[in-house]
N, C-alpha and C positions, 0 to 999 in steps of 0.2 A: 328455275331455268338458271344454268350456268354457262357462261361463254367467255372466251379469252378478252383480256383488256388490250389496250393499244400497246402497253409496254410489253406484253408477251409477244405480240405480233412482230414489234420492232426488234426484240431480242432474238427471235427466231430468223429474221431477215438479216440481222447483223452477222450471223454465222454462215451465211451463204457463200461469201468470198473464200473464207478459210476452208469451207467444205469442198468447193470447186478446186482450190489449190492442192489439197491432199489428194484428190482424185486424179489430178494431172501429174503430180510429182511421183506419187507412189500407186500406180494403177493396180499393183498386186494386192495392195491393202486398201482397195476401194471401200470396203465396209467400215474402215475407220473414219471416213468422211460423215458417217451416219451418227457419230458420237454427239455432235453439238445438237441437232434437232432432237435426237432422242432425249438428251439431258433436259432440254427446254420442255419437252412434253411430259417427261416425268415430274419436273418441277411444277408444271401447270396442273397435272393430275393431284400432286400433293397439296397444292394450294386449295383446290377444289374440295378435298377432304377435310382440311383443317378449318377451324373456325365454326361459325354458325351456318345451319342449313337454311335454305329458302323457306322451307315449311315451318321454321321457328320464328318467323316475322309476322307481326300483326300490325294493323293500321286502324285507327278510329278517327272519324272526321266529324266535327261540329260546325254547322253553318248557320247563319242567321235565317230566321224563318221567311223575312221579307227584306227586300232592298229596292232602292230606286234605280232606274235605268240610268246608266252613265255614271254611277256613284262607285267609289271604291268600297270594297267590303274585305273582311278578313275571315278565312276559315281556320279554325283551330285543329291541328293535326296532332295526335298522340301515337307515337311510334314505340313499339316493344320488340326487341330481338332477344331471344333466349340463347342458351348455350354459351359460346365464347364470342360475345358480341364485339363488333368493330368500333373503332372510335368515332367513325362519321358513317352517315348513310344519306343517299340522295332520294328525294321524294318528288314525284310528279303525279298530277291529277289529270284525269279525262274530264275536262271541263265542259265539253259540248259546245255547240255554237252560240249559246246565250252568255257564256262567261269567257273571259280572257284571263290567263294568269299573267301577272306582271313579270315573273321569271319563267320565260318559256322553256329554258333549258333544265328546269327542275331545281329544287331548293335543298341545300345541304344542311343538315342538322347534326349536331354533336350530341352523342349518346353518353349517358352517365348511368353505370350499372345496367346497361342495356335498354334504358328508357329515355325518351326525349319528347318534348312538346314544343311546337312551333306555330307561329301565325303565318298563313300563307296568303299573300296579297292577291286579291282577285279584282277584277273590274267587270261590271255588268255592261253588256253591249246591246242587248235587246230584251224586249219585255216577253214574259211567258214564265213557265215553270222550269227552272234550270235543274238538271238532274247530273249529279256526279256519280256515274255508275261504277267506277273502279279507280284504283291509284296503284302506281308503281313504285316498289321500294328496291333499292339495289345498293350494294356496298361491295368493296373489294376484299379479296381474301388477305390473310396476313402477309403473303409475299407480293401482293399487288400484281398477280399475273391473271386472275380470273374475277369476272363479275359474277356476283350471286344476286339474282333478281327474283322478286315474287310479285305476281299481279294479284292485288287484293280487292275483292268485290266490295263495293260500297252502295249504300242506298241513301244518299243525302240529296234532299230536294229544297229548293228555295224559290218562292215567289218573286218574280221581278216585276215591279209595279211601275205606273207612270211616276215621273219625277216630280214630287211635291215639295222639294226643298225650297223653291222660290216661295211657296205658299207660307212655309214655316219660317224661313229666314227674313223674307221681305214683304210678306203679305201685310202685316199690321203697319209697316212703314208706308207702303203704297196706299194703303187704305186711309190713313190719316192724311196723306198728301192729297188725295182725290175725293174724300168723303164728301157726300152731299147732305148728309144729316148728322145729327149729334153735335159734335163740338163746332162744326163748320156750318151749321144750319143757318145762322144769322147772315153768314156771307152770300149764301146762295139764294136767299129770298129775292124774289122778282126774276129769277132765271127760269122758272118752270111755267107750267100752265094750270097747276091745281091751286085752287084759292086757299090762302093761309090766314089772312087777317085783314081787317079794315083799320087803317091807320090815318093819322093827320097828315096831309100833304106837306112834304118838305121840299126845299129847294133841291133840285137835282133829280127828282124822281120823274118817271116817264109820265107825261101829261095824259097820255092815252088811258093810263090806270086810274084816272079820276072817276069816282062814282058820283055822278051829279045828283041823283035822287038822294043819296045819304048826305051830300054836301047841303043841299037845300033844307033838309030836315034839321041839320045840326048848325047851320048858318056858318059853317066853316068847311073849307075844301078837305075831302077825305078821298083817300085812294086805296085801291085794293092791292094787297101784296100777295104774290104767288110763291109757290115752292116747287121744287123739281118733283115731277110726277113719279110715282113708284108703281110697281106691278107691271112694268113693261115685260115683254116677252123676248128673250135673248136665245137664239138657236145657233149653236156651234156646229157647222157642217164641216166634217173632216174628210178630206179626200185621202183614202187609204190605198190608192192604186199604185202601180209599178214605179212610177216616177218618185213617189213619196218615200220609197223605201231606200233611195240613195243615201248614202252617209255624207254628213257635213260635219267636218272636224271630229271625226270618230263616232258620230251618232247620227242615226237616220233622221230625215226631215220629219217623218211622221212622229218620232218620239219628241222632237223639239217643240213641234206645234201642239201636241198633246198636253205637254207641260204648260205652254203658254195659255192654252184654253182653260186648264184647270185653275190657273191663277185668276185669270179674267172671271171665271165662272164663281170663284170664292168672292171676289170683290163684288160682282153683281148680286150674289145672294144676300151679302152683307148690306147692300144698298136697297134691298126690298124687291128686287126684280125676280122674275121667274125664268128659269134656265132649262133648256133641253139639249140633248146630244144627239147628233146624227152623223153616222159614219157610212161611207159608200166606196165602192170601186166600180165594177161593172154593173153592180145593182146595190141597192141599200142593204147594209148589213146590221147596223144597229139603229133603232129609232126609239128614243126614250120619250116618255111623257114630260111635260113641264113640271118641275119642282120648285119649291120656294122654301127660304129660311136657311140659315146656316147650317142647320142640323143634316140637310139634304146633301151636303158636300160629299160625305162618304159614299152615297149612292152613286153620285156622278163619277167619283174615283173608281169605283169597282166596274162601272160601265166602260170607262176609258181604258181600263186594264184589258178588256175584251177585244179592243180593236186590234185586229191581226194584220200582219204584214201580207201584202198581196202581190202577185206578179201579173195581175190582169190590168188591161187598159181601163181608164176611167170613163164612165158613161155619164156625162154631165146632164144630158137630156132626161134620162130615166130617173136619176137620183134627185135632181133639183125639182122636176116636176112632181115626183112623188112627195117631196118635202112640202111643196107649196099647197098641195091638196090637203095636208094634215093641218095646216094653219088656218084658223078661223078668224083671225084678226091681224092687223098690221103688226109685224115683228121686225126686230133686228136679226139678220142673218149673218153670221160671221163665218165666211168660207175660207177654209185653208186649203190651198192647192199648190200645184206646180205644173208647168207646161214648158215644153221645149220646141215643139214644132207648131206650124201655123194651122194645121189641120184640126188638131185637138183643141187649139185656142179658139178656132171658130165656133166649135160646138160650145165652149165655154161662154163666148160672147152672146151667142144666141139665147142660151138658157139665162144668162144674166139679164138680158134685155127683158125677159118676161118677168123675171123676179121683181125688178125695180119698179114695175108698174104698181105694185101693191105693197112692197116690203122695202125696208131699208137694208141695203147690202153693203157689207164691209168685207173686202177682199184682202186676204193676208198671204203674202208669198214671201219667201226667203231669198235674199240677194244671192245671185250666182257668183260667189267669190271666185271660184276657179276660173270662170271665163273672164272675170275682171283682172285676174292676175296674169292670164295669158296676154291679154291686151295691154296691160301696163308694162310687161317684161320687155326689155330691149332685145330685138331679134338679132341673132348671130349667124344664122344661115337661112337657106331658102325654106326649110321645113318650118322654122319659127315664123317666117313671114306668112306662110300658108295657114298656120294655126291662128296667128293674130287676125287675118282676114276673115277666117270662119268665125272666130269668137265675136269679132265686131258685128258681123251680119247676124248672128243669134241674139245678141243683146239689142241690136237695132230693132229686130222682129218683136223682141220681149217688150221693149219700150212702146212700140206701136200698138201692141195689144192692150197694154195697161192704159195707155191714152184713150183708146176706143172705150174702154170700161168706164173711165172717168167722164167721158163725154155722155155716156149713157145715163150717168147719175149714181154710179157705184162709187164708194169710197175705198180707196186702195192704200194698203200699208206694205211697202217693201223695205224689210229690216234685216239687219245682220242676224246671225243665228244666235248670238249671246244678247242681242237687245229686243228680240221679237216680243218677249213677254211684257216688258215696260212700254213699248211702243203700242202694243195692243190695248193695255189698260188705259193709256193715255187717249187713244183714238176712241174707245168706248165711252169714256168719261166726257170728252169733248163733244161727241155727238148727243150724249144724253143732256149735257147742259144747253146745247142749241135747240133742244126739243124737236128734234127731227123725227122722233117716233110719234 
């Protein structure tokens, strides 16, 4: 494809006043007025014929096989232009909806002997299989009057997986901070319900732990020490409905809670608990079995990568009732969700009231920072006042729903998007220390 540059268009337009003046002053020689546009046209045609042709351009693209959602990645582009190559060329990729190019206007590369290699910065914005189907290469002719462009078909794919960078970067640190076994086992004795050892009673120990039969046998006071129980069942129930697809700071709520659930699942597996994953929108979509051991984390990661974005409304009654029927013993259910209206919140409260009768429910929601910013912003006109009043009403309804859930016996975590993982791990460990399971 060859088309004129902005320079050619402005050059042709610049001759319009002189052309009009010649036609007015010398009407008998009106055809002389065509000299300027004809000269520009001939120069443009000559520029199109000089230099490299579009068919002489080639593009090869190398991308990573996998990447984490929300993470920056680099694609390596290799450009080759034969013939009389230009000094510079512009490159643009068709990244699709899952990727975003950091330089949306295209990347300029300097060619040496008709070849160039460049790193194209990209950012993953959604999970799935990203496909880069084509790329555009264009460069100017020697006179700068035409663009020469070629559309190059590509077949580059990249699997965008849930973000497990917190597991790699902070998992060990968080585990050491909250560990219930291993290096910190001595500290946590007495906090659980599983019998650990019979020791001599010391000042400061709980008198209810005294074993009177053993004390009478040894003629000394002996007490039972307990440790935090293992093999608890932790189920991560992730709402994948329409409201969870809304972006928060450039990343959807769903992707943020999936990352937080994976980090907490990794900690739970390391602590000896059994973990399951449950995703739903209008109906259950993914329902895994319970797995245990750190080696099972890879399976959870693959299942989390299959949680798709949905435009359907969430059906709490169907999803949570189905989940409850699958559980044969008391479990901790970590429910990630979002609600904005009292109608859907009412269904959530009813479903939660049935769950808390048998199971331990931990509800996780992200703070609505957009509404809070509207409320905190100083109003300058009537529209700002209206927005602030509406935001205050929505936040008040949200607080009322969360308060009702707390009164029912559910534990609620409302955290910022960048702190939800740490808050969730802390909440899980606190509930485990308190032996609420």
